C-alpha positions in Angstrom: 155.2 135.0 128.2 152.6 134.3 130.7 149.0 134.2 129.7 146.5 136.2 131.7 144.0 134.2 133.8 140.6 134.2 132.2 137.7 132.8 134.2 135.6 130.1 132.5 133.0 131.4 130.1 129.5 131.2 131.5 126.5 131.9 129.4 122.9 132.2 130.6 120.7 131.4 127.5 117.5 133.2 127.2 114.3 131.3 126.6 113.5 130.7 122.9 111.2 133.1 121.1 108.0 131.5 120.1 106.5 132.8 116.8 103.1 132.0 115.4 103.0 129.7 112.4 101.1 132.3 110.3 99.6 135.6 111.0 95.9 135.4 110.1 95.7 139.2 109.6 98.2 139.0 106.8 96.5 136.3 104.9 94.7 137.5 101.8 90.9 137.1 101.8 89.1 136.1 98.6 87.1 138.8 96.9 83.4 138.2 97.2 81.8 136.9 94.0 85.1 136.0 92.3 85.1 132.3 91.2 88.9 132.2 90.9 89.4 133.4 94.4 86.8 131.0 95.8 88.5 128.1 94.1 91.9 129.1 95.3 90.6 129.5 98.9 89.0 126.0 98.7 92.3 124.5 97.5 94.3 126.4 100.1 92.1 125.0 102.8 92.4 121.5 101.3 96.2 121.7 101.1 96.5 123.0 104.7 94.3 120.3 106.2 95.1 117.4 103.8 91.4 116.8 103.3 90.5 116.8 99.7 94.0 116.1 98.3 94.7 112.9 96.4 97.1 111.5 99.0 95.6 113.1 102.1 98.9 114.9 103.0 99.3 118.6 103.8 101.3 120.7 101.4 102.0 124.1 102.9 104.0 125.3 99.8 100.9 124.7 97.6 98.8 126.5 100.2 101.1 129.5 100.0 100.8 129.4 96.2 97.0 129.6 96.5 97.4 132.6 98.9 99.6 134.3 96.3 97.0 133.6 93.6 94.3 135.2 95.7 96.5 138.2 96.5 97.7 138.7 92.9 94.6 137.9 91.0 93.4 140.9 89.0 90.0 142.3 89.9 88.0 145.3 88.9 88.3 147.6 90.8 91.9 146.5 91.4 92.5 145.0 94.8 95.9 146.1 96.1 97.8 145.6 99.3 99.3 149.1 99.0 97.4 152.4 98.8 96.8 153.7 95.3 97.8 157.3 96.1 101.5 158.3 96.3 102.5 158.8 99.9 102.8 162.5 101.0 106.4 163.7 101.3 106.9 165.6 104.5 109.5 168.3 104.6 
């Protein structure tokens, strides 16, 4: 059996997609007047810059943990990322 002739494979790669490291609009903001949120924001800034930590190194995992604490910390009235009302169902 003869094999059909196949031309050599040529690919033309596309340039890489450059994504931002973090989206500042999605980052939780501390609630004004909340001591826990202010402390978590200060630690988040220290972990990202490395200034204020014991060894002077950055720790982005700990910075994300601080952001989660700010987002999930209970407040009165409750601060939520989602609307409180149930979405309207359209026919």
